[in-house]
Structure formats: structure tokens, C-alpha cells
All heavy atoms as an XYZ file, in Angstrom:
674
protein
N      42.975    -12.952     24.552
C      41.986    -13.546     23.713
C      41.281    -14.727     24.407
O      41.963    -15.545     24.974
C      42.778    -14.052     22.424
C      41.849    -14.655     21.384
S      42.709    -14.969     19.876
C      42.706    -16.664     19.914
N      40.046    -14.689     24.424
C      39.324    -15.807     25.136
C      38.750    -16.762     24.124
O      38.428    -16.439     22.975
C      38.264    -15.229     25.965
O      37.267    -14.625     25.179
N      38.651    -17.996     24.537
C      38.095    -18.994     23.664
C      37.017    -19.746     24.371
O      37.164    -20.172     25.513
C      39.128    -19.957     23.164
C      38.610    -21.199     22.409
N      38.331    -20.966     21.066
C      38.389    -22.374     22.711
C      37.867    -22.155     20.633
N      37.936    -23.041     21.632
N      35.813    -19.860     23.738
C      34.702    -20.543     24.439
C      34.625    -21.900     23.648
O      34.606    -21.960     22.396
C      33.435    -19.720     24.368
O      33.082    -19.549     22.998
N      34.277    -22.951     24.365
C      34.027    -24.297     23.764
C      32.869    -24.326     22.844
O      31.878    -23.584     23.164
C      33.966    -25.217     24.911
C      33.651    -24.324     26.157
C      34.152    -23.018     25.913
N      32.854    -25.032     21.861
C      31.812    -25.012     20.787
C      30.818    -26.053     21.257
O      29.764    -26.242     20.473
C      32.358    -25.218     19.420
O      33.049    -26.466     19.351
N      30.961    -26.780     22.213
C      29.892    -27.929     22.572
C      30.277    -29.153     21.960
O      31.475    -29.679     21.976
N      29.386    -29.855     21.363
C      29.393    -31.148     20.819
C      30.316    -31.148     19.581
O      30.265    -30.223     18.777
C      28.125    -31.736     20.485
O      28.308    -33.000     19.716
N      31.217    -32.186     19.413
C      31.891    -32.290     18.207
C      31.275    -33.074     17.132
O      31.904    -33.201     16.058
C      33.356    -32.925     18.550
C      34.213    -31.987     19.422
O      34.025    -30.797     19.293
N      35.022    -32.512     20.320
N      30.219    -33.678     17.433
C      29.580    -34.496     16.424
C      28.784    -33.660     15.379
O      28.140    -32.620     15.875
C      28.615    -35.543     17.124
O      27.587    -34.697     17.657
N      28.866    -33.948     14.164
C      28.209    -33.140     13.177
C      26.840    -33.805     12.917
O      26.756    -34.961     12.851
C      29.112    -33.086     11.922
O      29.318    -34.348     11.384
N      25.840    -32.982     12.580
C      24.526    -33.426     12.210
C      24.467    -34.280     10.928
O      25.243    -33.854      9.987
C      23.632    -32.384     12.135
C      24.502    -31.183     12.041
C      25.889    -31.537     12.574
N      23.735    -35.415     10.838
C      23.855    -36.119      9.596
C      22.771    -35.534      8.600
O      22.943    -35.748      7.501
C      23.525    -37.622      9.904
O      22.252    -37.642     10.569
N      21.780    -34.802      9.120
C      20.754    -34.223      8.251
C      21.140    -32.735      8.087
O      20.859    -32.038      8.955
C      19.386    -34.479      8.789
C      18.279    -33.883      7.905
O      18.571    -33.489      6.850
N      17.111    -33.880      8.433
N      21.442    -32.407      6.867
C      21.839    -31.043      6.663
C      20.788    -30.306      5.742
O      20.952    -29.174      5.442
C      23.244    -30.923      5.890
O      23.142    -31.689      4.690
C      24.202    -31.339      6.809
N      19.705    -30.932      5.378
C      18.584    -30.469      4.508
C      17.589    -29.868      5.385
O      16.656    -30.598      6.023
C      18.012    -31.480      3.592
N      17.542    -28.522      5.673
C      16.527    -27.943      6.411
C      16.883    -27.809      7.834
O      17.897    -28.113      8.283
N      16.032    -27.062      8.618
C      16.260    -26.863      9.929
C      16.320    -28.193     10.966
O      15.584    -29.040     10.552
C      15.088    -25.874     10.397
C      13.955    -26.224      9.528
C      14.729    -26.529      8.187
N      17.020    -28.040     11.911
C      17.064    -29.088     12.965
C      16.114    -28.813     14.059
O      16.285    -27.799     14.700
C      18.568    -29.285     13.388
O      19.284    -29.538     12.276
C      18.578    -30.537     14.366
N      15.164    -29.669     14.303
C      14.225    -29.359     15.393
C      14.789    -30.110     16.654
O      15.251    -31.209     16.627
C      12.905    -29.981     15.082
C      12.141    -29.243     13.914
C      11.941    -29.981     12.781
C      11.819    -27.986     13.895
C      11.323    -29.311     11.716
C      11.296    -27.301     12.932
C      11.008    -28.084     11.803
N      14.659    -29.376     17.799
C      15.160    -29.921     19.100
C      14.470    -31.216     19.347
O      13.190    -31.402     18.965
C      14.810    -28.822     20.084
C      14.635    -27.645     19.361
C      14.164    -28.051     18.034
N      15.110    -32.241     19.866
C      14.656    -33.574     20.177
C      13.523    -33.674     21.069
O      12.542    -34.520     21.080
C      15.734    -34.448     20.451
N      13.479    -32.732     22.046
C      12.383    -32.687     23.101
C      11.138    -31.857     22.683
O      10.357    -31.749     23.511
C      13.031    -32.106     24.362
C      13.368    -30.519     24.169
O      13.630    -30.162     23.081
O      13.503    -29.852     25.183
N      11.028    -31.485     21.504
C       9.811    -30.763     20.981
C       8.867    -31.698     20.366
O       9.193    -32.568     19.514
C      10.361    -29.596     20.053
S      11.285    -28.423     20.930
N       7.568    -31.195     20.520
C       6.453    -31.933     19.783
C       6.510    -31.416     18.372
O       7.170    -30.432     17.983
C       5.206    -31.560     20.414
N       5.769    -32.107     17.484
C       5.792    -31.822     16.102
C       4.660    -30.777     15.898
O       3.691    -31.038     15.122
C       5.466    -33.022     15.333
C       5.739    -32.801     13.855
O       6.283    -31.857     13.324
N       5.006    -33.705     12.947
N       4.772    -29.568     16.495
C       3.740    -28.567     16.365
C       4.425    -27.190     16.126
O       5.356    -26.849     16.747
C       2.928    -28.367     17.604
C       2.026    -29.623     17.899
C       1.257    -29.498     19.242
O       1.852    -29.046     20.242
O       0.070    -29.719     19.191
N       4.079    -26.584     14.914
C       4.868    -25.454     14.479
C       3.886    -24.296     14.306
O       2.744    -24.372     13.877
C       5.495    -25.727     13.200
C       6.235    -24.551     12.518
C       6.561    -26.918     13.262
N       4.340    -23.017     14.567
C       3.654    -21.832     14.253
C       4.524    -20.892     13.484
O       5.807    -20.815     13.916
C       3.251    -21.133     15.580
N       4.055    -20.313     12.516
C       4.740    -19.369     11.640
C       4.150    -18.096     11.559
O       2.824    -17.986     11.163
C       4.986    -19.917     10.149
C       5.769    -18.935      9.389
C       5.637    -21.303     10.206
N       4.710    -17.117     11.951
C       4.203    -15.681     11.917
C       4.558    -14.977     10.795
O       5.913    -14.866     10.521
C       4.542    -14.877     13.235
C       4.071    -15.326     14.603
C       4.664    -14.535     15.724
C       2.499    -15.367     14.591
N       3.744    -14.356      9.970
C       4.040    -13.573      8.764
C       4.013    -12.091      9.325
O       2.889    -11.638      9.598
C       3.323    -13.903      7.740
C       3.765    -13.231      6.393
O       4.739    -12.377      6.395
O       3.199    -13.525      5.244
N       5.121    -11.427      9.325
C       5.113    -10.023      9.981
C       5.181     -9.021      8.907
O       5.996     -8.999      7.901
C       6.366     -9.875     10.860
C       6.321     -8.563     11.506
C       6.295    -10.942     11.975
N       4.274     -8.016      9.059
C       4.320     -6.845      8.080
C       5.530     -5.951      8.419
O       5.581     -5.389      9.571
C       3.044     -6.031      8.269
C       2.959     -4.817      7.339
O       3.933     -4.201      7.015
N       1.779     -4.530      6.960
N       6.544     -5.868      7.537
C       7.715     -5.137      7.833
C       7.441     -3.634      7.993
O       8.249     -2.911      8.670
C       8.689     -5.390      6.638
C       7.768     -5.830      5.578
C       6.561     -6.415      6.150
N       6.347     -3.079      7.505
C       6.028     -1.654      7.574
C       5.608     -1.283      8.906
O       6.018     -0.232      9.489
N       4.885     -2.076      9.614
C       4.336     -1.706     11.043
C       4.688     -2.684     12.066
O       4.347     -2.525     13.369
C       2.857     -1.452     10.957
C       2.060     -2.743     10.579
O       2.583     -3.872     10.558
N       0.787     -2.496     10.164
N       5.309     -3.788     11.744
C       5.742     -4.718     12.766
C       4.599     -5.536     13.439
O       4.713     -6.099     14.531
N       3.563     -5.542     12.670
C       2.333     -6.352     13.213
C       2.174     -7.605     12.392
O       2.631     -7.777     11.252
C       1.045     -5.520     13.046
C       1.161     -4.259     14.018
C      -0.172     -3.499     13.976
N      -0.093     -2.277     14.978
C      -0.561     -2.372     16.159
N      -1.169     -3.414     16.520
N      -0.547     -1.320     16.923
N       1.528     -8.577     13.054
C       1.330     -9.933     12.443
C       0.299     -9.790     11.318
O      -0.803     -9.416     11.609
C       0.934    -10.960     13.445
C       0.714    -12.233     12.796
C       1.995    -11.094     14.550
N       0.698    -10.268     10.031
C      -0.280    -10.112      8.887
C      -0.847    -11.514      8.598
O      -1.908    -11.645      7.900
C       0.184     -9.437      7.770
C       1.450    -10.048      7.232
C       2.167     -9.251      6.068
O       1.731     -7.946      5.947
N       3.084     -9.827      5.483
N      -0.223    -12.605      9.127
C      -0.771    -13.907      8.952
C      -0.064    -14.813      9.922
O       0.999    -14.559     10.416
C      -0.434    -14.385      7.473
C      -1.054    -15.712      7.130
O      -2.319    -15.979      7.764
O      -0.713    -16.346      6.263
N      -0.820    -15.860     10.362
C      -0.223    -16.901     11.246
C      -0.719    -18.144     10.798
O      -1.894    -18.390     10.494
C      -0.567    -16.620     12.655
C      -2.139    -16.548     12.963
C       0.131    -17.529     13.622
N       0.318    -19.240     10.621
C      -0.141    -20.513     10.062
C       0.306    -21.445     11.234
O       1.494    -21.373     11.809
C       0.682    -20.819      8.873
C       0.118    -20.013      7.677
O      -1.133    -20.077      7.529
O       0.859    -19.423      6.983
N      -0.518    -22.519     11.493
C      -0.114    -23.544     12.438
C      -0.055    -24.865     11.730
O      -0.801    -25.028     10.822
C      -1.182    -23.613     13.594
C      -1.151    -22.461     14.406
C      -2.113    -21.449     14.423
C      -0.182    -22.267     15.422
C      -2.185    -20.318     15.301
C      -0.279    -21.146     16.291
C      -1.276    -20.189     16.193
N       0.811    -25.639     12.137
C       0.798    -27.023     11.602
C       0.939    -27.999     12.842
O       1.929    -27.876     13.649
C       1.945    -27.348     10.663
N       0.031    -28.835     13.136
C      -1.199    -29.022     12.497
C      -2.092    -27.760     12.626
O      -1.879    -27.042     13.526
C      -1.895    -30.205     13.066
C      -1.315    -30.323     14.483
C       0.128    -29.803     14.323
N      -3.084    -27.638     11.868
C      -3.876    -26.306     11.767
C      -4.956    -26.313     12.780
O      -5.715    -25.369     12.802
C      -4.380    -25.995     10.470
C      -5.228    -27.187      9.773
O      -5.630    -28.062     10.655
O      -5.577    -27.064      8.598
N      -5.022    -27.321     13.663
C      -6.106    -27.277     14.758
C      -5.526    -26.868     16.043
O      -6.173    -27.050     17.080
C      -6.812    -28.711     14.844
C      -5.765    -29.761     15.202
O      -4.552    -29.496     15.235
N      -6.283    -31.003     15.674
N      -4.366    -26.308     16.020
C      -3.856    -25.797     17.369
C      -4.583    -24.586     17.887
O      -4.996    -23.693     17.066
C      -2.317    -25.314     17.167
C      -1.449    -26.574     16.841
C      -1.742    -24.522     18.362
C       0.016    -26.248     16.441
N      -5.008    -24.650     19.120
C      -5.701    -23.621     19.842
C      -4.916    -22.952     20.948
O      -4.245    -23.618     21.731
C      -7.006    -24.167     20.409
C      -7.793    -23.108     21.183
C      -7.937    -24.827     19.316
N      -4.783    -21.661     20.822
C      -3.997    -20.822     21.797
C      -4.801    -20.670     23.085
O      -6.051    -20.288     22.979
C      -3.481    -19.490     21.299
C      -2.565    -19.774     20.063
C      -2.256    -18.281     19.543
C      -1.327    -20.449     20.362
N      -4.226    -20.883     24.237
C      -4.903    -20.657     25.570
C      -4.494    -19.362     26.115
O      -3.357    -19.004     26.278
C      -4.686    -21.746     26.486
C      -4.916    -23.169     25.999
C      -6.376    -23.429     25.724
O      -7.152    -22.989     26.719
N      -6.806    -24.210     24.841
N      -5.599    -18.512     26.584
C      -5.229    -17.289     27.325
C      -4.886    -16.160     26.451
O      -4.647    -15.068     27.070
N      -4.850    -16.190     25.191
C      -4.460    -15.163     24.303
C      -4.908    -15.352     22.908
O      -5.164    -16.476     22.533
C      -2.980    -14.805     24.453
S      -1.941    -16.160     23.886
N      -4.879    -14.314     22.078
C      -5.259    -14.561     20.627
C      -4.259    -13.696     19.875
O      -3.698    -12.756     20.297
C      -6.713    -13.992     20.393
O      -6.810    -12.605     20.648
C      -7.720    -14.869     21.003
N      -4.146    -14.114     18.561
C      -3.275    -13.365     17.609
C      -4.215    -12.946     16.449
O      -4.779    -13.724     15.790
C      -2.152    -14.226     17.136
C      -1.215    -14.655     18.213
C      -1.386    -13.480     16.005
C      -0.088    -15.555     17.800
N      -4.319    -11.634     16.339
C      -5.163    -11.120     15.301
C      -4.305    -10.608     14.137
O      -3.253    -10.148     14.286
C      -6.051     -9.792     15.919
O      -6.762    -10.268     16.983
C      -7.019     -9.268     14.851
N      -4.815    -10.871     12.904
C      -3.997    -10.615     11.698
C      -4.702     -9.509     10.819
O      -4.214     -9.369      9.670
C      -3.848    -11.984     10.901
O      -5.023    -12.440     10.573
C      -3.070    -12.895     11.738
N      -5.748     -8.872     11.228
C      -6.411     -8.014     10.301
C      -6.380     -6.480     10.686
O      -6.601     -6.159     11.881
C      -7.955     -8.389     10.164
O      -8.470     -8.480     11.505
C      -8.138     -9.797      9.490
N      -6.004     -5.723      9.654
C      -6.134     -4.377      9.729
C      -5.313     -3.624     10.989
O      -4.272     -4.141     11.381
N      -5.980     -2.654     11.443
C      -5.396     -1.846     12.541
C      -5.305     -2.514     13.888
O      -4.583     -2.178     14.797
C      -6.187     -0.542     12.785
N      -6.134     -3.627     13.916
C      -6.109     -4.413     15.155
C      -5.198     -5.692     15.109
O      -5.146     -6.439     16.074
C      -7.531     -5.027     15.373
C      -8.573     -4.026     15.628
O      -8.279     -2.982     16.296
N      -9.765     -4.161     15.207
N      -4.346     -5.744     14.036
C      -3.379     -6.708     14.039
C      -2.372     -6.780     15.198
O      -2.133     -5.714     15.686
C      -2.609     -6.731     12.625
N      -2.191     -7.851     15.727
C      -1.268     -8.078     16.911
C       0.092     -7.628     16.602
O       0.739     -8.167     15.685
C      -1.421     -9.509     17.459
O      -2.729     -9.862     17.643
C      -0.566     -9.648     18.783
N       0.704     -6.731     17.486
C       2.142     -6.427     17.417
C       2.961     -7.721     17.616
O       2.656     -8.585     18.315
C       2.400     -5.396     18.563
C       1.023     -4.882     18.840
C       0.112     -6.015     18.610
N       4.132     -7.812     16.921
C       4.924     -9.012     16.952
C       5.308     -9.332     18.395
O       5.251    -10.536     18.725
C       6.245     -8.722     16.123
C       7.160     -9.883     16.231
C       6.642    -11.149     15.566
C       8.562     -9.511     15.351
N       5.616     -8.379     19.157
C       6.096     -8.663     20.509
C       4.901     -9.328     21.312
O       5.166    -10.305     22.057
C       6.546     -7.413     21.285
N       3.724     -8.948     21.172
C       2.558     -9.589     21.789
C       2.281    -10.929     21.316
O       1.890    -11.908     22.047
C       1.310     -8.682     21.706
C       1.373     -7.392     22.492
O       2.312     -7.148     23.252
O       0.731     -6.440     22.098
N       2.505    -11.089     20.040
C       2.293    -12.501     19.459
C       3.363    -13.424     19.914
O       3.013    -14.547     20.292
C       2.334    -12.378     17.910
N       4.530    -13.055     20.007
C       5.679    -13.856     20.599
C       5.385    -14.180     22.032
O       5.443    -15.426     22.383
C       6.987    -13.158     20.483
C       8.074    -13.909     21.226
C       7.457    -13.018     18.988
N       4.844    -13.269     22.867
C       4.486    -13.562     24.223
C       3.356    -14.528     24.292
O       3.453    -15.430     25.082
C       4.208    -12.222     24.873
C       3.980    -12.281     26.378
C       3.720    -10.880     27.019
N       4.590    -10.056     26.688
C       4.382     -8.881     25.861
N       3.082     -8.721     25.457
N       5.240     -7.958     25.534
N       2.382    -14.476     23.451
C       1.276    -15.342     23.396
C       1.775    -16.803     22.991
O       1.341    -17.810     23.713
C       0.176    -14.803     22.354
S      -1.197    -15.861     22.185
N       2.618    -16.800     21.987
C       3.068    -18.275     21.676
C       3.804    -18.802     22.808
O       3.887    -19.934     23.035
C       3.858    -18.203     20.315
C       3.125    -17.852     18.998
C       3.972    -17.565     17.885
C       2.066    -18.930     18.853
N       4.779    -17.952     23.320
C       5.678    -18.488     24.464
C       4.850    -19.088     25.594
O       5.136    -20.014     26.132
C       6.586    -17.359     24.932
O       7.501    -16.951     23.880
N       3.743    -18.282     26.029
C       2.978    -18.847     27.184
C       2.209    -20.036     26.828
O       1.695    -20.729     27.632
C       2.133    -17.675     27.678
C       0.854    -17.357     26.933
C       0.069    -16.250     27.472
O       0.692    -15.227     27.857
N      -1.201    -16.338     27.444
N       2.098    -20.371     25.513
C       1.402    -21.615     25.063
C       2.491    -22.739     24.646
O       2.204    -23.730     24.107
C       0.584    -21.311     23.844
C      -0.716    -20.790     24.326
O      -1.659    -21.615     24.405
N      -0.886    -19.520     24.382
N       3.735    -22.507     25.118
C       4.735    -23.533     24.955
C       5.535    -23.587     23.780
O       6.365    -24.446     23.547
N       5.436    -22.456     22.883
C       6.159    -22.345     21.586
C       7.528    -21.698     21.953
O       7.508    -20.743     22.751
C       5.444    -21.657     20.566
C       4.307    -22.413     19.859
C       3.065    -22.432     20.462
C       4.557    -23.250     18.751
C       1.969    -23.174     20.002
C       3.492    -23.937     18.209
C       2.222    -23.897     18.771
N       8.584    -22.068     21.222
C       9.721    -21.263     21.230
C      10.322    -20.940     19.834
O      10.170    -21.686     19.006
C      10.789    -22.031     22.246
C      11.453    -23.137     21.531
C      12.485    -23.723     22.574
N      13.250    -24.796     22.037
C      13.682    -25.736     22.739
N      13.633    -25.796     24.046
N      14.468    -26.761     22.135
N      10.935    -19.732     19.885
C      11.446    -19.307     18.562
C      12.647    -20.191     18.039
O      13.439    -20.472     18.907
C      11.820    -17.862     18.703
C      12.458    -17.231     17.505
C      11.766    -16.866     16.446
C      13.849    -16.922     17.489
C      12.209    -16.313     15.268
C      14.403    -16.366     16.365
C      13.614    -16.024     15.261
N      12.599    -20.607     16.797
C      13.662    -21.410     16.296
C      14.457    -20.667     15.079
O      15.505    -21.115     14.833
C      13.322    -22.830     15.871
C      12.243    -22.834     14.852
C      12.866    -23.544     17.160
C      12.080    -24.227     14.241
N      13.872    -19.656     14.523
C      14.550    -19.056     13.462
C      13.549    -18.222     12.592
O      12.387    -18.172     12.890
N      14.090    -17.574     11.618
C      13.253    -16.687     10.776
C      13.743    -16.862      9.318
O      14.856    -17.165      9.011
C      13.199    -15.280     11.225
O      14.461    -14.767     11.033
N      12.772    -16.736      8.364
C      13.058    -16.697      6.885
C      12.307    -15.493      6.324
O      11.064    -15.455      6.346
C      12.545    -17.995      6.322
C      12.851    -17.930      4.717
C      13.182    -19.184      6.859
N      13.118    -14.509      5.878
C      12.329    -13.208      5.336
C      11.629    -12.638      6.516
O      12.073    -12.369      7.473
N      10.280    -12.351      6.197
C       9.477    -11.697      7.177
C       8.716    -12.714      8.070
O       7.788    -12.393      8.662
C       8.423    -10.840      6.462
C       9.105     -9.689      5.737
O      10.066     -9.259      6.230
N       8.435     -9.229      4.688
N       9.065    -13.983      7.996
C       8.340    -15.052      8.692
C       9.189    -15.570      9.962
O      10.416    -15.848      9.846
C       8.030    -16.259      7.813
C       7.036    -15.843      6.860
C       6.642    -17.062      5.920
N       5.551    -16.720      5.045
C       5.739    -16.166      3.887
N       6.935    -15.843      3.426
N       4.612    -15.863      3.170
N       8.653    -15.614     10.983
C       9.321    -16.006     12.314
C       8.719    -17.527     12.578
O       7.470    -17.614     12.580
C       9.013    -15.134     13.519
N       9.522    -18.368     12.790
C       9.100    -19.819     13.056
C       9.359    -20.177     14.472
O      10.350    -19.967     14.989
C       9.998    -20.703     12.144
C       9.802    -20.216     10.607
C       9.493    -22.085     12.294
C      10.916    -20.704      9.755
N       8.295    -20.852     15.042
C       8.243    -21.331     16.361
C       7.889    -22.771     16.438
O       7.091    -23.290     15.543
C       7.206    -20.580     17.204
C       7.576    -19.093     17.264
C       7.191    -18.239     16.206
C       7.985    -18.484     18.317
C       7.414    -16.875     16.270
C       8.385    -17.129     18.455
C       8.086    -16.212     17.432
N       8.431    -23.511     17.376
C       8.008    -24.890     17.621
C       7.558    -25.133     19.058
O       8.080    -24.409     20.050
C       9.200    -25.795     17.223
C       8.637    -27.301     17.147
C      10.350    -25.622     18.182
C       9.665    -28.101     16.558
N       6.530    -26.004     19.312
C       6.045    -26.122     20.688
C       6.876    -27.348     21.278
O       7.034    -28.379     20.703
C       4.617    -26.573     20.669
C       4.057    -26.877     22.077
C       2.711    -26.565     22.456
N       1.756    -26.736     21.489
C       0.494    -26.226     21.640
N       0.153    -25.417     22.683
N      -0.452    -26.322     20.753
N       7.358    -27.022     22.463
C       8.107    -27.922     23.264
C       7.494    -28.411     24.528
O       6.627    -27.607     25.140
C       9.472    -27.419     23.582
S      10.435    -26.836     22.182
């Protein structure tokens, strides 16, 4: 039987909501994914003036961006995945 260390022994003081990594900016992207076809049906940014460089995420009809392509687009713009709620995938820019 193997045992891996759990890391820090200190417990977080804020237990209400997700914990954001300390080295990340306060910029968030939320992808709303259509469970039927795996394509992005909505994308929200906070603040809402975030502009993606070198790629776009389309949310309409048959041209809607597949989830994998949207994740790649966000990743190349400095966002990283931090979790999901229902059909929504949440990313933060670091």
C-alpha cells in the first residue's frame, strides 16, 4: 500500500466558494457547453472587455466552437481551467 503526502497541512480560512490561485489575475472566462453536441453555446468573461488574441470562440449554430478548440484558445491566452459547475467550465487567467 502506497501513501502520497497531501501537501500543506494548513486549512483554508475561506470556505465559501472556489479558491483562486494567488498568482492569477482577476480575469475569468466561463464556457457554457451544449451537452448534446459538445460545442460552446455561450461564453462569458469578467471583466467583459477581455479580448482573445489569435483565436475566436463562436457560440452560434452549426459554427459553434467545439469545447476542445475553445479550451485551446483560452489556454493560449493565459487562461487555465479551475473547475466546472453543471454544463459550465470555469477558467481563470494567470
